C-alpha positions as CSV (number, residue, x, y, z in Angstrom):
1,X,-0.1,-0.2,0.1
2,X,1.5,3.5,-0.7
3,X,1.2,6.0,1.9
4,X,2.4,9.7,2.0
5,X,5.1,10.5,4.2
6,X,3.7,13.5,6.5
7,X,6.4,14.1,9.0
8,X,8.1,17.1,8.4
9,X,10.4,17.2,11.4
10,X,11.7,13.7,10.0
11,X,12.8,15.2,6.7
12,X,12.0,11.8,5.4
13,X,10.7,13.3,2.0
14,X,14.1,14.7,1.3
15,X,15.3,11.2,1.0
16,X,12.1,9.2,-0.5
17,X,12.9,7.9,-4.1
18,X,9.5,6.8,-4.3
19,X,8.1,10.5,-4.8
20,X,10.0,10.0,-8.0
21,X,8.7,6.6,-9.3
22,X,8.4,2.8,-8.2
23,X,9.8,-0.5,-8.0
24,X,9.4,-3.1,-10.7
25,X,9.7,-6.9,-10.2
26,X,10.4,-9.3,-12.8
27,X,9.1,-13.0,-12.2
28,X,10.5,-15.5,-15.2
29,X,10.4,-19.0,-14.7
30,X,11.3,-21.3,-17.6
31,X,12.2,-25.4,-17.5
32,X,15.5,-25.6,-17.8
33,X,15.3,-29.6,-18.5
34,X,18.9,-30.3,-17.7
35,X,21.3,-30.2,-14.5
36,X,24.1,-27.8,-15.3
37,X,27.4,-29.5,-15.6
38,X,30.3,-27.1,-15.3
39,X,32.6,-26.8,-18.3
40,X,36.1,-27.1,-16.3
41,X,34.6,-30.6,-15.5
42,X,34.8,-31.5,-19.0
43,X,38.1,-29.8,-20.0
44,X,40.2,-32.0,-22.0
45,X,37.6,-34.5,-23.1
46,X,37.2,-35.2,-26.6
47,X,34.0,-33.8,-28.1
48,X,32.0,-36.9,-29.2
49,X,32.8,-38.1,-25.5
50,X,31.7,-34.9,-23.8
51,X,28.3,-34.8,-25.8
52,X,27.6,-38.3,-24.3
53,X,28.5,-37.0,-20.8
54,X,26.3,-34.2,-21.0
55,X,23.6,-36.4,-22.4
56,X,23.6,-37.7,-18.8
57,X,22.7,-34.6,-17.3
58,X,20.3,-33.4,-20.0
59,X,16.7,-34.3,-20.2
60,X,16.4,-33.3,-24.0
61,X,18.9,-32.9,-27.0
62,X,17.0,-30.0,-28.7
63,X,16.9,-27.3,-26.4
64,X,16.1,-24.6,-29.0
65,X,13.1,-23.5,-27.8
66,X,14.1,-23.0,-24.1
67,X,17.2,-21.2,-25.6
68,X,14.6,-18.9,-27.3
69,X,12.8,-18.5,-24.2
70,X,16.1,-17.6,-22.0
71,X,17.2,-15.0,-24.8
72,X,13.8,-13.1,-24.2
73,X,14.2,-13.2,-20.3
74,X,17.9,-11.8,-21.1
75,X,16.5,-9.0,-23.1
76,X,13.9,-8.2,-20.6
77,X,16.7,-8.0,-17.9
78,X,18.8,-5.8,-20.3
79,X,16.0,-3.6,-20.8
80,X,15.3,-3.1,-17.0
81,X,19.2,-2.5,-16.2
82,X,19.0,0.3,-19.3
83,X,16.0,2.3,-17.7
84,X,16.2,1.5,-13.9
85,X,18.6,2.0,-11.1
86,X,19.5,-0.6,-8.3
87,X,17.7,-1.1,-5.3
88,X,18.9,-2.9,-2.2
89,X,16.2,-5.7,-2.2
90,X,17.0,-8.6,-4.5
91,X,14.9,-9.1,-7.6
92,X,13.8,-5.4,-7.7
93,X,14.8,-2.2,-9.4
94,X,13.6,1.6,-9.2
95,X,12.0,3.4,-12.2
96,X,11.1,6.9,-12.6
97,X,7.7,7.6,-13.1
98,X,7.7,9.0,-16.6
99,X,9.2,5.5,-17.9
100,X,6.5,3.3,-16.1
101,X,4.3,3.1,-19.2
102,X,7.1,2.6,-21.8
103,X,8.6,-0.2,-19.4
104,X,4.9,-1.9,-18.8
105,X,4.2,-1.9,-22.2
106,X,7.9,-3.5,-23.4
107,X,7.8,-5.9,-20.7
108,X,4.2,-6.8,-21.8
109,X,5.4,-7.5,-25.2
110,X,8.1,-9.6,-24.2
111,X,6.1,-11.7,-21.7
112,X,3.7,-12.5,-24.7
113,X,6.8,-13.5,-26.8
114,X,7.8,-15.9,-23.9
115,X,4.3,-17.6,-23.3
116,X,3.9,-18.2,-27.2
117,X,7.5,-20.0,-27.3
118,X,6.4,-21.9,-24.0
119,X,3.2,-23.1,-25.7
120,X,5.3,-24.1,-28.7
121,X,7.7,-26.0,-26.3
122,X,4.8,-27.5,-24.2
123,X,3.5,-28.9,-27.5
124,X,6.7,-30.3,-29.0
125,X,7.6,-31.8,-25.5
126,X,6.4,-35.2,-26.1
127,X,8.1,-35.7,-29.4
128,X,11.3,-34.3,-27.7
129,X,11.3,-36.8,-25.0
130,X,10.6,-39.7,-27.8
131,X,13.6,-38.3,-29.6
132,X,15.9,-38.3,-26.7
133,X,15.0,-41.9,-25.6
134,X,15.7,-43.2,-29.1
135,X,19.2,-41.5,-29.2
136,X,20.3,-42.2,-25.7
137,X,18.0,-45.6,-24.6
138,X,20.9,-46.1,-22.2
139,X,20.3,-43.0,-20.4
140,X,16.9,-42.3,-20.7
141,X,14.7,-42.3,-17.6
142,X,11.0,-41.6,-17.8
143,X,10.8,-40.5,-14.0
144,X,13.2,-37.7,-14.9
145,X,10.7,-36.3,-17.2
146,X,7.6,-34.0,-15.5
147,X,4.1,-33.9,-16.9
148,X,3.2,-30.8,-19.2
149,X,0.5,-29.8,-16.8
150,X,3.6,-29.6,-14.1
151,X,5.5,-27.6,-16.6
152,X,2.3,-25.4,-17.2
153,X,2.0,-24.8,-13.3
154,X,5.3,-23.7,-12.8
155,X,6.2,-21.4,-15.6
156,X,6.0,-17.6,-14.9
157,X,6.5,-14.8,-17.3
158,X,5.1,-11.7,-15.3
159,X,6.2,-7.9,-14.2
160,X,4.4,-6.3,-11.5
161,X,5.5,-2.5,-10.0
162,X,5.7,-2.2,-6.2
163,X,6.3,0.6,-3.8
164,X,7.2,0.8,-0.4
165,X,7.5,3.4,2.2
166,X,7.8,4.1,5.9
167,X,5.4,3.6,8.4
168,X,2.9,5.9,9.1
169,X,2.9,7.3,12.7
170,X,-0.5,8.5,12.4
171,X,-1.9,4.9,12.2
172,X,-0.3,4.3,15.6
173,X,0.1,0.5,14.9
174,X,4.1,1.1,16.4
175,X,5.5,2.2,19.7
176,X,7.0,5.8,19.3
177,X,10.6,4.0,19.6
178,X,9.8,1.2,16.9
179,X,8.6,4.1,14.8
180,X,11.8,6.1,15.4
181,X,13.9,2.8,14.5
182,X,11.8,2.1,11.3
183,X,12.5,5.7,10.1
184,X,16.5,5.4,10.7
185,X,15.9,2.1,8.6
186,X,13.8,3.8,5.8
187,X,16.7,6.6,5.8
188,X,19.3,4.0,5.3
189,X,17.8,2.2,2.6
190,X,17.1,5.5,0.7
191,X,20.9,6.2,1.2
192,X,21.8,2.7,-0.3
193,X,19.9,3.5,-3.2
194,X,21.9,6.5,-3.7
195,X,25.0,4.7,-3.0
196,X,24.1,2.0,-5.4
197,X,23.5,4.2,-8.0
198,X,26.6,6.4,-7.6
199,X,28.8,2.9,-8.3
200,X,26.9,2.2,-11.3
201,X,27.1,5.4,-12.6
202,X,31.1,5.7,-12.0
203,X,31.3,2.2,-13.7
204,X,29.3,3.0,-16.5
205,X,31.2,6.4,-17.1
206,X,34.6,4.8,-16.5
207,X,34.1,2.5,-19.1
208,X,33.0,5.3,-21.8
209,X,35.5,7.5,-20.8
210,X,38.7,5.3,-20.6
211,X,37.5,4.0,-24.2
212,X,37.5,7.7,-25.5
213,X,40.8,8.6,-23.8
214,X,42.5,5.7,-25.3
215,X,41.3,6.7,-28.9
216,X,42.2,10.0,-28.5
217,X,46.0,9.2,-27.6
218,X,46.2,6.5,-30.5
219,X,44.2,8.7,-33.0
220,X,41.6,6.0,-33.4
221,X,38.4,7.7,-33.0
222,X,35.2,5.5,-33.4
223,X,31.8,6.8,-33.9
224,X,30.1,4.4,-31.6
225,X,32.5,5.5,-28.8
226,X,31.6,9.2,-29.4
227,X,27.9,8.1,-29.4
228,X,28.3,6.2,-26.3
229,X,29.7,9.0,-24.6
230,X,27.1,11.3,-25.4
231,X,24.2,8.6,-24.8
232,X,25.5,8.4,-21.1
233,X,25.6,12.0,-20.5
234,X,21.8,11.9,-21.4
235,X,21.2,8.8,-19.6
236,X,22.8,10.8,-16.3
237,X,20.5,13.6,-17.2
238,X,17.1,11.6,-17.5
239,X,18.0,8.9,-15.0
240,X,21.0,9.3,-12.6
241,X,21.0,12.6,-11.7
242,X,18.2,12.6,-9.4
243,X,19.9,10.1,-7.5
244,X,23.5,11.0,-7.4
245,X,24.3,13.5,-4.9
246,X,28.4,13.2,-5.2
247,X,29.8,17.0,-5.8
248,X,32.9,15.4,-7.7
249,X,31.1,13.1,-9.9
250,X,28.7,16.1,-10.8
251,X,31.4,18.2,-11.5
252,X,33.4,15.7,-13.7
253,X,29.7,15.1,-15.6
254,X,30.0,18.9,-16.4
255,X,33.3,18.7,-17.5
256,X,32.6,16.1,-20.1
257,X,29.4,17.8,-21.2
258,X,31.8,21.0,-21.8
259,X,33.9,19.4,-24.2
260,X,31.3,16.5,-25.8
261,X,28.0,18.1,-26.0
262,X,27.4,18.6,-29.7
263,X,30.8,17.2,-30.4
264,X,30.6,14.4,-33.3
265,X,33.6,11.9,-34.5
266,X,34.7,13.9,-36.9
267,X,35.6,16.8,-34.9
268,X,37.9,14.8,-33.2
269,X,39.2,13.1,-36.2
270,X,40.2,16.6,-38.0
271,X,41.6,18.6,-35.2
272,X,44.9,16.9,-33.6
273,X,44.8,19.9,-31.2
274,X,41.2,19.1,-30.3
275,X,41.6,15.7,-30.0
276,X,44.8,16.2,-27.5
277,X,42.8,18.6,-25.5
278,X,39.9,15.9,-25.3
279,X,42.1,13.1,-24.3
280,X,43.8,15.0,-21.6
281,X,40.7,15.8,-20.1
282,X,39.2,12.5,-20.3
283,X,42.4,11.3,-18.4
284,X,41.7,13.7,-15.8
285,X,38.3,12.4,-15.4
286,X,39.0,9.0,-15.3
287,X,41.8,9.5,-12.6
288,X,39.1,11.4,-10.4
289,X,36.5,8.8,-10.9
290,X,38.7,6.0,-10.1
291,X,39.9,8.3,-7.0
292,X,36.3,7.8,-5.7
293,X,35.7,4.8,-3.4
294,X,33.1,2.7,-4.2
295,X,30.3,2.6,-1.8
296,X,29.2,-0.7,-1.4
297,X,25.5,-1.8,-0.4
298,X,25.9,-3.0,3.3
299,X,23.2,-5.8,2.5
300,X,21.1,-7.0,0.0
301,X,17.4,-8.0,1.5
302,X,15.7,-10.9,-0.3
303,X,12.0,-11.2,-0.3
């Protein structure tokens, strides 16, 4: 249940990220039809023998439909990572309110594709089992194969939006002492959101800045790298800026913008002086980012 925070003296609204958006939870469960065997256990083994060993763990030889579903699940996770900031509760990410509708539409479309793929898998499942039995009669055990109805009851592909908030003192369900403790926990959690976002932002920025720095030094400017830097600057403004309050990082972002806003790859290719200036600035920014200590989350809450 969503509730407003009404205590001005606690300044909770200053750290309440839920005034800016909600949490998104992704629940995708796909039948694997195998027990994963670590690759290192098969090192040095001939390929024909390796295939036979894997068959002792696999329930199906043809897992193309399962792989297709896993690919779609990967696309869903990548999409969420691209538009969300991290949250210190396992399985949840924070999405800004202006992105909720687009997120819902994209995930709904991918969920429908996974569901369609799963239906194709269920239809093909009996024949796939028979094929494995024919190819590996010495390994086939019908007890290893769950009924289609079991697979259907355990399949999941859905997302949901959720919101947490602090307890409402006016509800009088908590004693004053417990309420103060919960308020502090809430403040700590909101700070963790900011700390985790800062780490993600720094890592993403450093990777792109270092690539541009190297290309400036080597005179190998790549258009995609220049575009990636500008894409990151736009992402910072639209996603990270509300949650990053580190003055040093914001200052470095401003420095990069001063040199890279409206800059195209050809501008760097055609001017050695400008390229050297940008390369020097990117080196300074890279060193500055690396000097900022990571703020690792104290814990990940599992629900």
